[in-house]
C-alpha positions in Angstrom: -85.7 -1.5 9.7 -88.7 0.8 10.4 -89.5 3.7 8.1 -88.4 6.2 10.7 -84.9 4.7 10.7 -84.3 4.7 7.0 -81.5 6.6 5.6 -82.8 9.9 4.0 -82.8 10.1 0.2 -80.7 12.6 -1.7 -83.8 14.7 -2.3 -84.7 14.7 1.4 -81.2 15.8 2.3 -81.4 18.5 -0.4 -84.7 19.7 0.9 -83.3 20.0 4.4 -80.3 21.9 3.1 -82.6 24.1 1.0 -84.5 25.3 4.1 -81.2 26.5 5.6 -79.4 27.9 2.5 -82.2 29.8 0.8 -85.4 30.0 2.9 -83.7 31.1 6.0 -82.4 34.3 4.4 -85.6 35.1 2.5 -87.6 34.6 5.7 -85.9 37.6 7.3 -87.2 40.0 4.6 -90.1 42.2 5.9 -93.4 41.6 4.0 -94.5 44.9 2.3 -98.2 43.8 2.3 -100.8 44.6 4.9 -101.9 41.5 6.9 -105.3 41.0 5.3 -103.8 40.8 1.8 -101.2 38.1 2.5 -102.9 35.2 0.8 -99.6 33.7 -0.2 -96.5 33.5 2.1 -93.8 35.9 1.1 -91.1 33.3 1.3 -93.0 31.1 -1.2 -93.4 33.9 -3.7 -89.6 34.8 -3.4 -88.4 31.2 -3.8 -90.9 30.6 -6.6 -89.6 33.7 -8.4 -85.9 32.6 -7.9 -86.6 29.1 -9.2 -88.4 30.5 -12.2 -85.6 33.0 -12.9 -83.0 30.1 -12.7 -85.0 28.2 -15.3 -85.4 31.1 -17.7 -88.3 33.3 -16.6 -87.9 37.0 -17.2 -91.3 38.4 -16.3 -94.2 37.9 -13.9 -96.3 35.9 -16.4 -93.5 33.4 -16.9 -93.0 33.1 -13.1 -96.8 32.2 -12.8 -96.6 29.7 -15.7 -93.5 28.1 -14.1 -95.3 27.8 -10.8 -98.4 26.2 -12.3 -96.3 23.6 -14.2 -94.2 22.8 -11.1 -96.7 23.2 -8.3 -96.6 19.6 -7.1 -92.8 19.8 -6.8 -92.7 23.2 -5.3 -95.1 22.0 -2.6 -92.6 19.5 -1.4 -90.7 22.4 0.3 -92.9 25.5 0.0 -96.3 26.4 1.3 -98.9 27.3 -1.3 -102.3 27.1 0.6 -104.2 28.8 -2.3 -102.2 27.5 -5.2 -99.8 29.6 -7.3 -100.1 33.3 -7.0 -101.2 35.2 -10.1 -98.7 37.2 -12.1 -100.4 40.4 -10.9 -99.8 39.3 -7.3 -96.2 38.4 -8.0 -95.7 41.7 -9.8 -97.2 43.7 -6.9 -95.0 42.0 -4.3 -91.8 42.4 -6.2 -92.6 46.0 -7.0 -93.4 46.8 -3.3 -90.6 44.7 -1.8 -87.8 46.8 -0.2 -84.8 46.2 -2.5 -82.5 47.1 0.4 -83.9 44.3 2.5 -83.6 41.8 -0.4 -80.1 43.0 -1.1 -79.2 42.6 2.6 -80.5 39.0 2.7 -78.5 38.3 -0.4 -75.3 39.7 1.1 -75.9 37.8 4.4 -76.2 34.6 2.4 -73.1 35.3 0.4 -71.1 36.1 3.5 -72.3 32.9 5.1 -71.5 30.6 2.2 -68.4 32.2 0.7 -64.9 32.7 2.0 -62.8 35.2 0.1 -59.1 34.4 0.0 -56.5 36.9 1.1 -55.6 39.0 -1.9 -58.8 38.2 -3.8 -59.5 40.8 -6.5 -62.9 42.4 -6.0 -63.9 44.2 -9.2 -66.5 46.9 -8.9 -68.3 48.0 -12.1 -71.7 49.1 -13.3 -74.2 47.8 -15.8 -77.3 49.4 -17.3 -80.6 47.5 -17.5 -81.6 49.0 -20.9 -85.2 47.8 -21.1 -85.9 48.7 -17.4 -86.8 52.4 -17.9 -87.7 54.1 -14.7 -91.2 55.0 -15.9 -93.2 54.5 -19.1 -92.1 56.9 -21.8 -89.1 57.9 -19.8 -85.4 57.8 -20.8 -83.7 57.1 -17.5 -82.5 53.4 -17.4 -81.9 51.5 -14.2 -78.1 51.2 -13.6 -76.7 48.6 -11.1 -73.2 48.8 -9.6 -72.0 45.3 -8.6 -69.0 43.8 -6.8 -67.6 40.6 -8.2 -65.0 38.3 -6.6 -62.9 37.4 -9.6 -61.3 34.3 -8.2 -64.3 32.7 -6.6 -66.7 33.9 -9.4 -69.3 35.2 -6.9 -71.4 38.4 -6.9 -70.8 39.9 -3.5 -73.5 42.7 -3.7 -75.0 45.4 -5.7 -76.7 48.8 -5.4 -78.8 50.8 -7.8 -78.3 54.2 -9.3 -80.5 55.8 -11.9 -77.7 57.4 -13.9 -74.2 56.1 -14.8 -72.6 59.3 -13.6 -73.9 58.5 -10.1 -71.6 55.6 -9.8 -69.4 58.0 -7.8 -72.1 58.0 -5.1 -73.2 54.4 -5.6 -69.7 52.9 -5.1 -69.3 54.2 -1.5 -72.8 52.8 -0.7 -71.7 49.4 -2.0 -68.4 49.4 -0.2 -70.2 50.0 3.1 -72.0 46.7 2.6 -69.0 44.5 1.7 -66.6 42.5 3.9 -63.4 43.1 1.8 -60.7 43.0 4.5 -57.5 41.6 2.9 -58.8 41.9 -0.7 -57.7 44.1 -3.6 -60.5 46.3 -4.9 -60.3 47.3 -8.6 -62.4 50.0 -10.1 -62.3 51.9 -13.4 -61.5 55.6 -13.6 -65.0 56.6 -12.5 -64.1 55.4 -9.0 -60.8 57.4 -8.9 -62.0 59.6 -6.0 -60.2 60.4 -2.8 -63.2 59.5 -0.6 -63.6 56.1 -2.3 -59.9 55.4 -1.8 -60.2 56.4 1.8 -63.1 54.1 2.4 -61.3 51.1 0.9 -58.3 51.7 3.1 -60.6 52.1 6.2 -62.0 48.6 5.3 -58.5 47.2 5.6 -58.4 46.4 1.9 -56.0 47.5 -0.9 -56.9 49.2 -4.1 -55.8 49.4 -7.7 -57.8 52.1 -9.5 -57.6 53.3 -13.1 -56.7 57.0 -13.7 -58.0 58.9 -16.7 -58.8 62.5 -17.6 -61.3 62.9 -14.7 -58.2 63.4 -12.6 -56.0 65.4 -15.0 -53.4 66.5 -12.5 -52.9 63.0 -11.2 -52.8 61.4 -14.7 -50.3 64.1 -15.8 -48.1 63.4 -12.9 -48.1 59.6 -13.5 -47.4 60.0 -17.2 -44.4 62.3 -16.4 -43.0 60.1 -13.7 -43.0 57.0 -16.0 -41.6 59.0 -18.9 -38.7 60.1 -16.8 -38.1 56.8 -15.1 -38.1 54.8 -18.4 -35.7 57.3 -19.9 -33.2 57.9 -17.1 -33.6 55.3 -14.3 -31.1 52.4 -14.2 -32.9 49.1 -15.0 -34.5 47.5 -11.9 -33.8 50.4 -9.5 -37.2 52.1 -9.3 -39.1 50.3 -12.1 -40.3 46.7 -12.2 -41.3 45.3 -15.6 -43.3 42.4 -16.8 -44.5 41.4 -20.3 -47.0 38.8 -21.7 -47.7 37.8 -25.3 -50.8 36.1 -26.6 -51.5 35.0 -30.2 -54.8 33.6 -31.5 -57.7 34.2 -33.8 -55.5 36.1 -36.2 -54.4 38.6 -33.5 -51.4 39.1 -31.4 -51.5 41.1 -28.2 -48.4 42.1 -26.2 -49.0 43.6 -22.8 -46.2 45.4 -21.0 -46.4 46.6 -17.4 -44.2 48.9 -15.4 -44.6 49.6 -11.7 -42.8 52.0 -9.4 -42.9 52.8 -5.7 -42.0 56.5 -6.2 -45.6 57.5 -5.6 -44.5 60.4 -3.3 -43.6 62.2 -6.5 -47.3 62.7 -7.3 -48.6 66.2 -6.6 -50.8 66.2 -3.5 -49.5 62.7 -2.8 -50.6 62.8 0.8 -54.2 63.5 -0.2 -54.5 60.0 -1.7 -54.7 57.7 1.3 -52.1 54.9 1.4 -50.9 55.6 -2.1 -47.8 53.4 -2.5 -47.4 52.3 -6.1 -48.0 53.6 -9.6 -48.7 51.4 -12.6 -48.5 51.8 -16.4 -49.8 49.2 -18.7 -49.2 49.3 -22.5 -51.2 47.0 -24.7 -50.0 46.5 -28.3 -52.5 44.7 -30.6 -51.7 43.5 -34.1 -54.5 42.2 -36.4 -54.8 42.3 -40.2 -51.4 43.9 -40.5 -52.4 46.9 -38.4 -51.0 47.6 -35.0 -52.5 49.8 -32.3 -51.1 50.8 -28.9 -52.9 51.9 -25.7 -51.5 53.1 -22.4 -53.4 52.9 -19.1 -52.4 54.2 -15.7 -53.3 53.1 -12.2 -52.7 54.0 -8.6 -52.4 51.3 -5.9 -52.0 51.0 -2.1 -49.8 47.9 -2.5 -46.2 48.7 -1.5 -43.6 47.7 -4.0 -46.2 46.2 -6.3 -44.7 43.7 -8.7 -45.4 44.4 -12.4 -46.6 40.8 -12.9 -49.1 41.2 -10.0 -50.4 44.5 -11.3 -50.9 43.1 -14.8 -52.7 40.1 -13.4 -55.0 42.2 -11.3 -55.8 44.6 -14.1 -56.8 41.8 -16.3 -58.7 40.1 -13.5 -60.8 43.3 -13.1 -62.4 42.6 -16.5 -63.5 39.2 -15.3 -66.6 41.1 -14.1 -67.4 41.7 -17.8 -67.0 38.1 -18.9 -68.0 36.3 -15.7 -71.0 38.5 -14.8 -72.1 41.1 -17.3 -71.7 38.8 -20.4 -73.6 36.0 -18.6 -76.4 38.4 -17.7 -76.6 39.7 -21.2 -76.3 36.3 -23.1 -77.5 33.6 -20.8 -80.2 35.7 -18.9 -80.9 38.2 -21.7 -81.0 40.9 -19.1 -81.2 43.8 -21.5 -84.4 42.3 -22.9 -86.2 42.2 -19.6 -88.9 44.9 -19.5 -89.8 44.6 -15.8 -89.8 48.2 -14.6 -92.6 49.0 -12.1 -91.3 50.6 -8.8 -88.7 48.4 -7.2 -89.3 45.4 -9.5 -86.4 46.0 -11.8 -83.9 46.2 -9.0 -85.3 43.2 -7.2 -85.3 41.2 -10.4 -81.7 42.1 -10.9 -80.8 40.8 -7.4 -82.7 37.6 -8.2 -80.6 37.2 -11.4 -77.4 37.7 -9.3 -78.5 35.0 -6.8 -79.2 32.7 -9.8 -75.7 33.4 -11.2 -74.0 32.5 -7.9 -76.1 29.3 -7.6 -75.6 28.2 -11.2 -71.9 28.8 -11.1 -71.4 27.0 -7.8 -73.3 23.8 -8.7 -71.0 20.8 -8.9 -70.8 17.9 -11.3 -71.5 19.6 -14.6 -69.3 21.1 -17.2 -72.0 22.8 -19.4 -72.4 26.5 -19.6 -74.9 28.7 -17.6 -77.5 28.7 -20.4 -77.6 24.9 -20.5 -77.6 24.7 -16.7 -80.7 26.8 -16.7 -82.4 24.5 -19.2 -81.5 21.4 -17.2 -82.8 23.0 -14.0 -86.1 23.4 -15.7 -86.2 19.7 -16.9 -84.6 17.9 -14.0 -86.0 18.3 -10.4 -83.0 16.6 -8.8 -80.6 19.0 -10.6 -82.7 22.0 -9.7 -82.4 21.0 -6.0 -78.7 20.7 -6.4 -78.7 24.2 -7.9 -80.7 25.6 -5.0 -78.4 24.1 -2.3 -75.2 24.8 -4.3 -74.6 28.0 -2.2 -72.8 25.7 0.2 -70.1 25.3 -2.5 -69.7 29.0 -3.3 -66.1 30.2 -2.8 
């Protein structure tokens, strides 16, 4: 059999898939440099940076060092006509790169490789990059608001806001970028705003949003409604109830959930688009002989929302803390990253989100994200599997 007729190796197949799954989307990003300064292809810089981030790099110097150590391998699928770019070049490119363009390429890739199931819980929450201060000597941290598919364990998108209080304006920006039809969007009390609710409904999605003191009239109404129903209503008539109990690590937690479809009893009910159900969750924790109780309230667009479903979705929302924020803090040490110049902090955050999606999707390994990053740096075949694992997302 001639060489041209030989069956391609696994690495060759992975290389071909790589050109479609990663390079295709990075190639759409406009190059911020003037023509005469483009000594290194933008796609090569971006893929190099992503590979380095996957393997543990958290600054420009580390990206350059990774590139020099892996240059022969990187050249099997990337173009480096003048060798590895310096850390100064990498830094200038990531600082000048339009984060909106990188974010759009990221979302297009996620949309192409992931399929959200009907009823998927999409959790929206913010995280502060504590070492990425806006400018030297400043006090304003970079704050990213992200959307997380809690069942498929995929970052769907993110936007940046400089202050946590601006999540109210960042959430609508993020929602505009997402394809959430048929999903249930969960947000903490910061997102309990009529315009945000209206936008979710317009996207043909449902919502379940926490209600706290930032909406005092709404919270007061919900508290009064549940107090009355729990006292006077015949069991099962207007209330649905579900309870779970967990014991472990010297602690017992009982979660009780009540739902009701009497949402029209809320003051200004018609001002909250598609409001159909109200939710009350009571958490009772016992540890060391001491018991504490907490009540939380939610509004939802799901008609006749079962208490078991509401409790499940409320708990699923916090999957963004364990599945994304905890991973970024522990496995990626995001809070220690001091990249901060211009757009670099935001672009680095998007790179980490891409890395999380790829590392979680890679098949055939049961080790955690931290050890997957280490293995990717040691094993070129595994690294190629990580880079093409987007095909397995969702």
